[in-house]
C-alpha positions, 0 to 999 in steps of 0.5 A: 114866163110869158107867151108863146115864143117865136123865135129858133135860138139855133144861131145863139146856142151855136156861139154859146157852144163854140164859147164853151169851146174856147173855155173848155179846156182851162175848165177842165183842167181845172176840174181834172185837179179832183178827178180823173174825168170832167164833163161840162153840159151846156143846155139852152131850153124852151118850154111853152104851152097853151091850154084852151078850157071850152065850157060854160066859162071858157078861159085861154092860157099861154105860158112860156120859160126858159132853162138855160145853164152849164153843169160841171161834174167830176169823176174820182173813181167811183165818186163824183162831184157836180155844181151848176150855173146860170151864168152865161159868162165863162167867168161865172163858169170858172167859179163854178168849176172851182166850187165842183172841186171843193167836195173831193180831194185834190189829186193833181197840183196842175192837170193837163188841159184837155184838147177838144175836137172840132164841134161835132153838131146834129142839126140845131135848127127845127123842123119848119113846123115846129112850135116856134114857128107856128103863130099863137093863133094857129095853136089856138085854131088847133086846140079849137078844133079838138074842143069842136069835134068833142062837143060835135061826138056827144051831146052829153059832153059839158067841158072839153080842156085841149091841152099843148105842150112842147120843149125845144131842148139844145144841148152842148158837151165837152169832156176830158176825153175830148168829145166836143158836140151839140145837139137839138131836140124838139117835142110836142104833146096834146092833150084832149080831156073831156066831161059828160053829163052825167059825170063819170068818175074821171075825166076821159082823155086822149094823147099824142106827142110828136118829135118831128114837129106839127106834121103828125099832129096836123096829118091827123083829123081832130076828130080822131084825138076828140072821139078817143077822148070821149069814148075813153069817158063813156067807158069810164062813166059805164065801167064796173070796178075791177075785180081785184086778185090774180088774173091773165092780162092782156096788154095792148101794144104800144104804151102797153110797154110801160108795164115792162119798163116798170116791172123789169127796165129799172132792174137792169139799170146797172145803179139799180140792179147792183141792189141785187134783186137780178143778182147784180149788174154783172151776170150774164147768161141767166135766163129770165123769161121765155124764149119768146121774149128779146128786150132792147133799149134803142135811143137810135130809133128816128122821131121817138122821145127817148132819142138821141145822137149822144147821150148826156155824157157825149157818148154816142148812141147805140142800141142795147140788147138786154134780154135776148130768147129769154136770156139777159145779156146786158144791162144799162150803164152811165159812166159812174155805174159802169165804173163801179160794177165794171160793165160797159158804158151804153150810152144811157147817161141822161139828166133832166138838165144843166142842173142835174148829174146823168144817171143811168136812164132807159131811152126807148125800150122795146120788146121785139116781136113774137110769132103769136096772132094777137087774137090767140093771146085771149085763147082759154082765158076764162076770166082776164082783163085786156089793158088798153091803156096802163098809167103811171107806175112805180118800181121798188128797187129793193124787193123788185115789186112794181105797180102801174095804174089801170087807165083804160081796161075791159074784162075777158071772159070766156076769151073774149073782150067785154065791158070795160072796168075802172079803178085799180092797179096791176102789181107783181115783181119783175122776175115773177112777171117775166117768167109768167109772159105766155105769148108775145104778139107778132106786130110791134106798135109804138107809143102815141109819144107821151111818156116820162119817166122820174127817177131820184127826182129827175124826170126825163122822157121815154118811149116805149114799143111792144107787140100786145103780150099775155101775162098769167101771173099778175095781180089786179090791186083794188084802188081808184 
């Protein structure tokens, strides 16, 4: 751990990738003695953070951390073996390859060494306004501007916590099929959290993210993010408790898509679909939703959190149509789940870092626009809920049940949005939720760039996009 980093490791990582290219054929040949496919995943990631707490006793904290190493994986039919090492030397890589083969039966005494294609690289250098190129004083000045704007927005603000987090991730992959690529990504997250007097049940907060450097962050005046946090704190303080029970729900566009992510996105990942909630991963042509619902997973979207040119198995990414006009047409699959269930690979193999084997994961889940004007979604609702900001969620693959916390929500009374409500969560089952969609807005919005997803202990960044939608059969459960 240490202070904020100030370097761009593109040249050093390219040198490491070239060493992987030299050692790769021998390593892959060793792995193929115990499998019919193998890959090598090299990573060098830098994590950085800073926190400014402005209040009675101001504090400032900086942190940074590096994650570097090699993951080695073997597939043998529907089985896999995995090993990893932080050793940067090819001799250490060879020892890890031996460990990886020990858990699978040897199927070949001397497997051929696969030839790798020429290294394919996306730009490994960072944008000029990436976090690595900003002085700590510049980042501190930005956080101080958020704090000053929050104190100016409301005389009742007693405490402001402004956070900056970033990660620069460089990866290279070599596979027994000859793939050899390297790519880089950078992500920035800003959070402003404020406390009002008299204090509400929880601080108000606002979030922003960027995958293209600080440009979008600097283009937005600090007052905007600060005002959102203050408004949220006021709503928390003044809100009444959410009324439990079934009611019509209008979800805001953008981050509202996390409800679809939890409710149905996971059920369309082949390793989870195999549990049978949606009749397994193979059946297609089954109607799951009204014709207004078209759902895609799009890792090719420019500048979004789940986007990449290749997935973490070296497969070039493509946009996958999952539900077309209400009809299921595909599932997401990495190599292992595709082999197990006999479905196409969809470039959906993602891993938290080199210490993890890939899993089938969503990237940017998008509900495409319908034809309903947003204001019409509220018509006819006597008592309902407008969810501006959902929070974290959970999904049970065995039952298809899901729940999503309510971060910011407002009552709907006689077709109009009225006062704020707090606490509680949305709950239901994925298939029933899809059938309950009664309207899809006509303009898609992206989330603010701060989403994560945890699955089987691995956390990866994700994006969501959708227009506002109306769902008539969800339940508000008490909580919070």
